[in-house]
C-alpha positions as CSV (number, residue, x, y, z in Angstrom):
1,M,-14.3,6.6,8.5
2,V,-12.2,6.9,5.4
3,R,-11.4,4.1,3.0
4,H,-7.9,4.5,1.3
5,I,-7.2,2.1,-1.6
6,V,-4.0,2.2,-3.6
7,A,-2.9,-0.1,-6.4
8,W,0.3,-0.5,-8.3
9,N,1.9,-2.5,-11.1
10,Y,5.3,-4.0,-10.8
11,K,8.1,-1.8,-12.1
12,D,9.8,-2.9,-15.3
13,G,13.1,-4.6,-15.1
14,F,12.5,-7.2,-12.4
15,S,12.2,-10.9,-12.8
16,D,9.1,-12.8,-11.8
17,N,10.8,-14.0,-8.6
18,E,12.0,-10.5,-7.8
19,N,8.5,-9.1,-8.3
20,K,7.2,-11.8,-5.9
21,E,9.8,-10.9,-3.3
22,N,9.3,-7.2,-3.7
23,A,5.5,-7.6,-3.4
24,Q,6.0,-9.6,-0.2
25,K,8.2,-6.9,1.3
26,V,5.7,-4.2,0.3
27,K,3.0,-6.2,2.0
28,S,4.9,-6.9,5.2
29,E,6.3,-3.3,5.5
30,L,2.9,-1.6,4.9
31,E,1.0,-4.0,7.1
32,A,3.5,-3.4,9.9
33,L,2.5,0.3,9.9
34,T,-0.6,-0.6,11.9
35,K,1.6,-1.1,14.9
36,C,3.2,2.3,14.8
37,I,0.7,4.8,13.3
38,D,-2.5,5.8,15.2
39,G,-5.8,6.1,13.4
40,I,-5.5,3.0,11.2
41,I,-8.5,0.7,11.7
42,E,-7.4,-1.9,9.2
43,L,-4.8,-2.2,6.6
44,K,-4.3,-5.1,4.2
45,V,-2.1,-5.6,1.2
46,H,-3.2,-8.1,-1.5
47,I,-0.5,-9.6,-3.6
48,D,-2.2,-12.6,-5.1
49,V,-4.6,-10.8,-7.4
50,L,-6.5,-12.6,-10.2
51,S,-5.1,-12.6,-13.7
52,S,-8.1,-10.5,-14.8
53,S,-6.8,-7.6,-12.6
54,S,-5.0,-4.6,-14.2
55,K,-2.9,-4.0,-11.1
56,D,-0.5,-6.3,-9.3
57,V,-0.5,-5.1,-5.7
58,I,-3.5,-3.5,-3.8
59,L,-3.5,-1.7,-0.5
60,N,-7.0,-1.6,1.1
61,S,-7.1,0.4,4.3
62,L,-9.6,2.0,6.6
63,F,-8.8,5.1,8.8
64,E,-10.7,6.7,11.7
65,S,-11.0,10.0,9.9
66,E,-9.6,12.1,7.1
67,E,-7.2,13.7,9.7
68,A,-5.9,10.2,10.6
69,L,-5.3,9.5,6.9
70,S,-3.4,12.8,6.5
71,A,-1.3,12.0,9.6
72,Y,-0.5,8.5,8.2
73,Q,0.6,10.0,4.9
74,I,3.2,12.3,6.5
75,H,4.3,9.8,9.2
76,P,8.1,9.1,8.9
77,E,7.6,5.4,8.9
78,H,5.0,5.7,6.0
79,Q,7.5,8.0,4.2
80,R,10.2,5.3,4.6
81,V,8.0,2.5,3.3
82,G,6.7,4.7,0.5
83,A,10.2,5.4,-0.7
84,F,10.9,1.6,-1.0
85,V,7.5,1.0,-2.8
86,G,8.5,3.7,-5.3
87,T,11.6,1.7,-6.2
88,V,9.7,-1.5,-7.1
89,M,6.3,-0.4,-8.1
90,Q,4.8,2.0,-10.8
91,N,1.6,3.3,-12.2
92,R,0.1,4.1,-8.7
93,V,-3.6,4.8,-8.5
94,C,-5.4,5.9,-5.4
95,V,-9.1,6.2,-4.3
96,D,-10.1,7.8,-1.0
97,Y,-13.7,8.0,0.2
98,Y,-15.9,8.2,3.3
99,E,-17.6,5.1,4.5
C-alpha cells in the first residue's frame, strides 16, 4: 500500500469566511473521488487543524499500490478537482511512502 499525504496553505487574498468555504469545497470534492477512482483505500481531508500547524488543509490517503496512485493522479476527475484546489490553495507539499 502507498500513503499519499498532501498539505496546503490558504492562498492569499481570501477572507477568513472564504477560506473556510474553499476548504470545505476542497474537502468534499477530494473525498468524493473515492466513488469514481479505483485503487483508493481511504481518502480523508482535514480542514480543522490545530493552530500549531504550519499548513491549513491536509489530504491523507491510502492507495492499493503505486500504480493506483499514478492512475489517480492522471484521472480526469482528479485533474478537475486539482485545478480548483490550485485556485484557492498554495505552498503544496507532498509525501508518498510505502506502508
